[in-house]
C-alpha positions as CSV (number, residue, x, y, z in Angstrom):
1,M,-70.3,-30.1,12.3
2,I,-67.6,-31.9,14.3
3,K,-66.2,-33.4,11.1
4,R,-66.0,-29.9,9.5
5,L,-64.2,-28.5,12.6
6,F,-61.7,-31.4,12.5
7,S,-61.0,-30.9,8.8
8,T,-60.4,-27.2,9.4
9,A,-58.0,-28.0,12.3
10,V,-56.1,-30.4,10.1
11,V,-55.7,-27.8,7.3
12,L,-54.5,-25.2,9.8
13,G,-52.1,-27.6,11.3
14,L,-50.6,-28.5,8.0
15,T,-50.4,-24.9,7.0
16,A,-48.6,-24.0,10.2
17,C,-46.1,-26.9,9.7
18,A,-45.4,-25.8,6.1
19,S,-44.9,-22.2,7.2
20,A,-42.5,-23.4,9.9
21,R,-40.5,-25.4,7.4
22,T,-40.3,-22.4,5.0
23,A,-39.1,-20.1,7.8
24,D,-36.4,-22.6,8.8
25,Q,-35.1,-22.9,5.3
26,K,-32.0,-20.8,4.5
27,P,-31.6,-19.0,1.2
28,E,-29.7,-21.0,-1.4
29,W,-27.0,-18.3,-1.7
30,I,-25.8,-18.9,1.8
31,N,-24.3,-22.2,0.8
32,D,-23.9,-21.5,-2.9
33,P,-23.3,-17.7,-3.4
34,Y,-22.8,-18.2,-7.2
35,A,-26.3,-19.4,-7.5
36,V,-27.3,-15.8,-7.6
37,C,-24.2,-14.2,-9.1
38,A,-23.5,-13.4,-12.7
39,K,-20.5,-14.6,-14.7
40,D,-18.9,-11.2,-14.5
41,E,-19.1,-11.1,-10.7
42,L,-17.2,-12.5,-7.7
43,C,-19.1,-13.4,-4.6
44,A,-18.6,-14.4,-1.0
45,V,-20.8,-14.9,2.1
46,G,-20.0,-13.6,5.6
47,T,-21.7,-14.1,8.9
48,G,-21.8,-12.3,12.2
49,A,-23.9,-11.4,15.2
50,R,-25.0,-8.1,13.7
51,P,-25.6,-6.9,10.1
52,A,-22.5,-4.7,10.2
53,S,-20.2,-7.6,11.3
54,A,-21.7,-9.9,8.7
55,E,-21.1,-7.4,6.0
56,A,-17.5,-6.9,7.1
57,S,-17.0,-10.6,7.1
58,A,-18.4,-10.9,3.6
59,R,-16.1,-8.2,2.3
60,A,-13.1,-9.7,4.0
61,G,-14.0,-13.1,2.5
62,L,-14.3,-11.6,-0.9
63,A,-10.9,-9.9,-0.6
64,K,-9.3,-13.3,0.3
65,V,-10.9,-15.0,-2.7
66,F,-9.7,-12.2,-5.0
67,E,-6.2,-12.3,-3.5
68,A,-6.0,-16.0,-3.9
69,R,-7.0,-15.8,-7.6
70,I,-4.4,-13.1,-8.3
71,K,-1.6,-15.0,-6.6
72,S,-2.4,-18.1,-8.6
73,T,-1.7,-16.2,-11.8
74,F,1.9,-15.5,-10.7
75,E,2.8,-19.2,-10.5
76,S,2.5,-19.7,-14.3
77,E,4.4,-16.5,-15.2
78,E,7.3,-16.4,-12.7
79,R,10.7,-16.8,-14.3
80,Q,13.8,-18.2,-12.5
81,D,15.8,-15.0,-13.2
82,D,12.9,-12.8,-12.0
83,A,11.8,-14.6,-8.9
84,G,12.7,-11.8,-6.5
85,S,10.8,-9.2,-8.4
86,Y,7.7,-11.4,-8.7
87,S,7.9,-12.1,-5.0
88,K,7.8,-8.4,-4.2
89,A,4.9,-8.0,-6.6
90,R,3.0,-10.8,-4.8
91,D,3.7,-9.0,-1.5
92,Y,2.2,-5.8,-3.0
93,V,-0.9,-7.8,-4.0
94,S,-1.3,-8.9,-0.4
95,E,-1.1,-5.4,0.9
96,T,-3.6,-4.0,-1.6
97,A,-6.1,-6.7,-2.4
98,D,-8.8,-4.9,-0.4
99,V,-8.4,-1.7,-2.4
100,L,-11.2,-2.8,-4.8
101,L,-13.7,-3.2,-1.9
102,N,-15.0,0.2,-2.9
103,A,-16.5,-1.7,-5.9
104,V,-18.2,-4.3,-3.6
105,E,-21.9,-4.3,-3.1
106,I,-23.8,-6.1,-0.2
107,R,-26.6,-7.5,-2.3
108,K,-28.4,-9.7,0.2
109,T,-28.7,-10.3,3.9
110,H,-30.5,-13.0,5.9
111,T,-31.2,-13.3,9.7
112,D,-31.4,-16.8,11.1
113,G,-31.9,-16.7,14.9
114,A,-28.8,-15.2,16.4
115,D,-26.8,-15.3,13.1
116,V,-26.8,-12.7,10.3
117,Y,-25.6,-13.6,6.8
118,A,-24.5,-11.2,4.1
119,L,-23.7,-11.7,0.4
120,A,-20.9,-9.5,-1.0
121,V,-20.6,-9.1,-4.7
122,L,-17.7,-7.6,-6.7
123,D,-18.6,-6.2,-10.2
124,K,-15.6,-7.2,-12.3
125,P,-16.1,-4.6,-15.1
126,V,-16.2,-1.8,-12.5
127,A,-13.2,-3.2,-10.7
128,A,-11.4,-3.6,-14.0
129,R,-12.0,0.1,-14.8
130,M,-10.6,1.1,-11.4
131,T,-7.5,-1.1,-12.0
132,R,-7.0,0.2,-15.5
133,E,-6.9,3.8,-14.2
134,E,-4.4,2.8,-11.5
135,I,-2.2,1.2,-14.2
136,Y,-2.3,4.3,-16.4
137,D,-1.3,6.5,-13.5
138,T,1.5,4.2,-12.5
139,D,2.8,4.1,-16.1
140,Q,3.0,7.9,-16.3
141,K,4.9,8.1,-13.0
142,M,7.3,5.3,-14.2
143,T,8.0,7.1,-17.5
144,A,8.9,10.2,-15.6
145,L,11.2,8.3,-13.2
146,L,13.0,6.6,-16.1
147,N,14.1,10.0,-17.2
148,E,15.5,11.0,-13.8
149,D,19.2,10.8,-13.4
150,S,19.5,9.7,-9.8
151,P,19.9,6.4,-7.9
152,A,16.8,7.3,-5.8
153,A,14.7,7.5,-8.9
154,A,16.0,4.2,-10.2
155,L,15.1,2.4,-6.9
156,K,11.7,4.1,-6.8
157,L,11.1,3.0,-10.4
158,E,12.0,-0.6,-9.5
159,K,9.4,-0.5,-6.6
160,M,6.7,1.0,-8.9
161,Y,7.4,-1.7,-11.5
162,E,6.8,-4.4,-8.9
163,Q,3.5,-2.6,-7.9
164,R,2.6,-2.3,-11.5
165,R,3.0,-6.1,-11.9
166,G,0.7,-6.7,-9.0
167,L,-1.9,-4.4,-10.6
168,N,-1.5,-6.2,-13.9
169,Q,-2.2,-9.6,-12.3
170,R,-5.3,-8.1,-10.7
171,Y,-6.3,-6.9,-14.2
172,I,-5.8,-10.4,-15.6
173,V,-8.1,-11.9,-13.0
174,L,-10.8,-9.3,-13.8
175,T,-10.6,-9.3,-17.6
176,G,-8.7,-12.5,-18.7
177,S,-5.9,-10.5,-20.4
178,P,-3.0,-8.2,-19.3
179,M,-2.2,-4.6,-20.1
180,A,0.9,-4.1,-22.2
181,E,3.9,-2.6,-20.4
182,T,4.9,1.0,-21.1
183,V,8.2,0.7,-19.2
184,T,9.7,-2.8,-19.6
185,Y,11.7,-5.0,-17.2
186,D,14.9,-4.5,-19.2
187,Q,14.5,-0.7,-19.0
188,V,13.8,-0.8,-15.2
189,Y,16.7,-3.0,-14.2
190,G,19.1,-1.6,-16.8
191,N,18.4,1.8,-15.4
192,K,19.0,0.6,-11.9
193,K,22.4,-0.9,-12.9
194,A,23.4,2.3,-14.5
195,R,22.4,4.6,-11.6
196,V,22.8,2.8,-8.3
197,G,26.2,2.6,-6.8
198,K,27.7,5.1,-9.3
199,H,26.7,8.3,-7.5
200,K,29.3,8.8,-4.8
201,I,29.2,11.7,-2.4
202,F,31.3,13.0,0.5
203,L,29.0,13.5,3.4
204,T,30.0,15.7,6.3
205,V,28.2,17.2,9.3
206,E,28.4,20.9,10.1
207,G,28.5,22.0,13.7
208,K,28.0,19.9,16.8
209,A,25.7,17.0,16.3
210,A,25.4,13.5,17.7
211,K,26.7,10.6,15.8
212,S,23.1,9.3,15.5
213,F,22.3,12.3,13.2
214,D,25.0,11.4,10.7
215,Q,23.9,7.7,10.8
216,A,20.3,8.7,10.2
217,V,21.1,10.8,7.1
218,R,23.6,8.3,5.8
219,G,21.2,5.5,6.3
220,V,18.4,7.1,4.2
221,L,20.8,8.0,1.4
222,K,22.3,4.5,1.3
223,E,18.8,3.0,1.1
224,N,18.1,5.2,-1.9
225,G,21.2,4.1,-3.8
226,Y,23.9,6.6,-2.8
227,T,27.4,5.5,-1.8
228,F,30.0,7.4,0.1
229,A,33.6,8.5,-0.5
230,G,36.2,9.6,2.0
231,Y,37.0,12.8,0.2
232,A,35.4,15.3,-2.1
233,S,36.3,15.8,-5.7
234,E,34.9,17.1,-9.0
235,Q,33.1,13.8,-9.5
236,T,32.3,13.4,-5.8
237,P,30.3,16.3,-4.5
238,K,30.6,17.5,-0.9
239,V,27.2,17.3,0.9
240,V,27.0,19.2,4.2
241,V,24.2,18.5,6.6
242,S,23.4,20.2,10.0
243,L,20.8,19.9,12.7
244,Q,20.4,22.7,15.2
245,S,18.1,22.6,18.2
246,E,16.2,25.5,19.7
247,R,14.2,25.2,22.9
248,R,10.6,26.4,22.8
249,F,8.3,27.5,25.6
250,L,5.9,24.7,26.8
251,K,3.3,25.2,29.5
252,I,3.1,21.5,30.4
253,E,5.2,20.8,33.5
254,G,7.7,17.9,33.2
255,F,7.8,18.2,29.4
256,V,10.2,20.1,27.1
257,K,9.7,21.2,23.5
258,Y,12.3,21.9,20.8
259,D,12.5,23.0,17.2
260,F,15.2,21.1,15.3
261,H,16.4,22.9,12.2
262,F,17.7,20.7,9.4
263,T,19.7,21.9,6.3
264,M,21.4,20.1,3.5
265,K,23.8,21.9,1.2
266,A,25.5,20.7,-2.0
267,P,27.0,22.2,-5.2
268,D,24.7,22.8,-8.1
269,K,25.5,22.3,-11.7
270,T,27.7,25.4,-11.8
271,G,29.6,24.3,-8.7
272,T,28.0,26.9,-6.4
273,V,27.1,25.5,-3.0
274,V,23.4,25.9,-2.4
275,E,20.8,24.8,0.1
276,V,19.0,21.8,-1.4
277,L,16.8,20.8,1.5
278,A,15.7,22.6,4.7
279,A,13.0,21.7,7.3
280,T,12.2,22.3,10.9
281,F,10.8,19.5,13.1
282,T,9.0,20.5,16.3
283,E,9.1,17.7,18.9
284,S,8.4,17.4,22.6
285,G,9.1,14.9,25.3
286,L,10.2,14.3,28.9
287,S,13.8,15.4,27.9
288,E,15.7,16.9,25.1
289,K,17.1,13.4,24.3
290,Q,13.6,12.0,23.8
291,A,12.6,15.0,21.7
292,Y,15.8,14.5,19.6
293,A,15.1,10.9,19.0
294,Q,11.6,11.7,17.7
295,A,13.2,14.4,15.5
296,L,15.5,11.9,13.9
297,E,12.5,9.7,12.9
298,S,10.7,12.8,11.5
299,L,14.0,13.6,9.6
300,K,14.2,10.2,8.0
301,A,10.6,10.3,6.9
302,Y,11.2,13.8,5.4
303,L,14.4,12.7,3.5
304,N,12.6,9.7,2.0
305,E,9.7,11.9,0.9
306,N,12.1,14.5,-0.7
307,I,14.9,12.2,-1.9
308,L,13.9,12.8,-5.6
309,N,14.5,16.5,-5.2
310,L,18.3,15.8,-4.8
311,S,20.3,16.3,-8.0
312,F,23.7,15.3,-6.8
């Protein structure tokens, strides 16, 4: 009887030890995520104090892995005469590497004491399809910009071309091969050379306005490829801008509110002066000066958004 009890105790003890060892063992994927990932997947492991933080860590880790693989593809393709463009494309990759996280799945989680582990998996075929759709959309926009006769369109086309390069490098990492260009490097930079710096305008301010208003408008136009002349002519259109303030009622004591009415006028193709842009910015602040400063920022954003509507 005693012998039988001893044997049972030994068996129970061994079983308990085995169970403890099993419980202490971490899943293989924590140290080797690709042990459970297919060839057409990218994987990364994250850890945190809670499931949500572990999953966020895994997604961030996967984004870094993906970004590093994309950037490595630039090194073999960068040309000496093209380094600036590729540099900008790499910057674009850095800004958008996390876009594909919508295609990421949290496949496994594991809790080990106070630590939570998560396995993030990117389905490369799904991500490739998303990237392909982005490239198609970008190609259509670039084709339209190539047909626009303005310096702003030429500069925007250049920027989109850099973004498109970044997308193509992403596509190479996902599929192993690039997508052929619809708009080529020579077209983009030949178009820029033909457009930028050759559209001169005579810019003048109508009515009373601070010098900062003229500088704000002039700065946006210059950034978008326009240059300025000291007089108007048949080849140099006269562009007139104005900014009028109108005080509004505001119940909040110590604050003021203003409407700032902006207009831009220029000759159309027939030579008739027409209003080409108009907007009202409603701003408030401790003083008119503060509201005015905010209005200038709103104005610059508005001009950048509508710069392609200008035909002079």
